[in-house]
C-alpha positions as CSV (number, residue, x, y, z in Angstrom):
1,X,-14.5,157.9,69.6
2,X,-12.7,158.9,66.4
3,X,-14.3,156.0,64.6
4,X,-17.8,157.0,65.8
5,X,-17.2,160.6,64.7
6,X,-16.0,159.4,61.3
7,X,-19.0,157.1,61.0
8,X,-21.4,160.0,61.8
9,X,-19.7,162.2,59.2
10,X,-20.0,159.5,56.5
11,X,-23.7,158.9,57.3
12,X,-24.3,162.7,57.2
13,X,-22.5,163.0,53.8
14,X,-24.5,160.0,52.5
15,X,-27.8,161.6,53.6
16,X,-26.9,164.9,51.9
17,X,-26.1,163.2,48.6
18,X,-29.4,161.2,48.4
19,X,-32.1,162.2,45.9
20,X,-34.3,165.1,47.0
21,X,-38.0,164.4,47.8
22,X,-40.6,164.1,45.1
23,X,-41.8,167.6,45.9
24,X,-38.4,169.1,45.1
25,X,-37.9,167.1,41.9
26,X,-41.4,168.0,40.6
27,X,-40.3,171.6,40.2
28,X,-38.1,172.8,37.3
29,X,-34.6,173.8,38.2
30,X,-33.9,177.5,38.1
31,X,-33.5,178.9,34.5
32,X,-35.3,175.9,33.0
33,X,-38.8,176.1,31.5
34,X,-41.6,173.9,32.9
35,X,-43.2,171.6,30.4
36,X,-46.6,173.0,29.4
37,X,-49.3,171.7,31.7
38,X,-52.7,172.2,30.1
39,X,-54.6,171.4,33.2
40,X,-52.7,174.0,35.2
41,X,-53.2,176.6,32.4
42,X,-56.9,175.9,32.2
43,X,-57.3,176.2,35.9
44,X,-55.3,179.5,36.0
45,X,-57.5,180.9,33.1
46,X,-60.7,179.9,35.0
47,X,-59.4,181.6,38.2
48,X,-58.6,184.8,36.3
49,X,-62.1,184.8,34.7
50,X,-63.7,184.2,38.1
51,X,-61.7,187.0,39.7
52,X,-62.5,189.4,36.8
53,X,-66.2,188.6,37.1
54,X,-66.2,189.6,40.8
55,X,-64.0,192.6,40.2
56,X,-66.4,193.9,37.5
57,X,-69.4,193.4,39.9
58,X,-67.7,195.4,42.6
59,X,-65.9,198.1,40.5
60,X,-68.0,198.4,37.3
61,X,-64.9,197.7,35.2
62,X,-62.4,194.9,34.7
63,X,-59.0,194.9,36.4
64,X,-56.2,196.1,34.2
65,X,-53.5,194.0,35.8
66,X,-53.0,190.9,37.8
67,X,-51.8,193.1,40.7
68,X,-55.3,194.8,40.8
69,X,-56.9,191.4,41.1
70,X,-54.4,190.2,43.8
71,X,-54.7,193.5,45.8
72,X,-58.5,193.2,45.8
73,X,-57.9,189.6,47.0
74,X,-59.9,188.1,44.1
75,X,-56.8,186.3,42.7
76,X,-54.4,184.5,45.0
77,X,-51.4,184.8,42.8
78,X,-50.4,185.7,39.2
79,X,-50.2,182.7,36.9
80,X,-46.5,182.0,36.0
81,X,-44.6,180.0,33.5
82,X,-42.9,178.2,36.4
83,X,-46.2,176.9,37.7
84,X,-48.2,176.3,34.5
85,X,-45.7,175.9,31.7
86,X,-47.6,178.7,29.9
87,X,-47.1,182.4,29.6
88,X,-50.6,183.6,30.6
89,X,-51.1,187.2,29.6
90,X,-53.9,189.5,30.7
91,X,-54.9,191.9,27.9
92,X,-57.5,194.5,29.1
93,X,-59.3,196.9,26.8
94,X,-58.2,200.5,27.3
95,X,-61.6,201.4,28.7
96,X,-61.5,198.4,31.0
97,X,-64.9,197.3,29.6
98,X,-63.5,194.0,28.4
99,X,-60.4,191.8,28.6
100,X,-58.7,188.8,27.0
101,X,-56.5,186.1,28.6
102,X,-54.0,184.5,26.3
103,X,-52.0,181.3,27.2
104,X,-49.0,180.5,25.1
105,X,-47.0,177.3,25.9
106,X,-43.4,177.8,27.2
107,X,-42.2,175.4,24.5
108,X,-44.2,176.1,21.4
109,X,-44.7,173.2,19.0
110,X,-47.1,172.1,16.3
111,X,-48.7,169.7,18.9
112,X,-49.0,172.3,21.7
113,X,-52.4,173.8,22.5
114,X,-52.8,177.5,22.9
115,X,-55.7,179.0,24.8
116,X,-57.8,182.2,24.8
117,X,-60.6,183.5,27.0
118,X,-62.4,186.8,27.6
119,X,-65.2,188.3,29.7
120,X,-67.6,185.7,28.4
121,X,-65.7,183.1,30.4
122,X,-65.5,180.7,27.5
123,X,-62.1,179.1,27.0
124,X,-61.1,178.5,23.4
125,X,-58.1,176.6,22.0
126,X,-56.0,176.1,18.9
127,X,-53.4,173.5,18.2
128,X,-50.0,174.9,17.1
129,X,-51.0,178.5,16.8
130,X,-52.4,181.4,18.9
131,X,-56.1,181.0,19.9
132,X,-58.6,183.9,19.6
133,X,-62.3,184.7,20.0
134,X,-63.2,182.7,16.9
135,X,-61.3,179.5,18.0
136,X,-63.2,176.4,19.0
137,X,-64.5,176.4,22.5
138,X,-63.4,173.8,25.0
139,X,-66.2,171.6,26.3
140,X,-66.4,172.2,30.0
């Protein structure tokens, strides 16, 4: 009986020490930045643009915060560095008549792409520096 108990304990310890599933390893450990994921950033920017378009149609102004878009249920969640690898900032005009969305990679480099969009819905990019309204548009 003692041998059986010892065997069960050894098997349990071995199971606990095995590698976690792919789902767990795909996420960044706490405190560590996610590598910039351009596809995730572009999808997040497109979602913000779509949410702002609906918000404007219903409220005759653009949302000033991600919270406003989430509370109105036009945006599921705020884009985060942990999910996209980009710091995606919403920059509304003071009168809420326009807005900009800026995406800055979590690990800036000369090779990294930066993104910009506004109420036109056009996403623009620059390599190695902040994008703006005059940056080249991404073919969509």
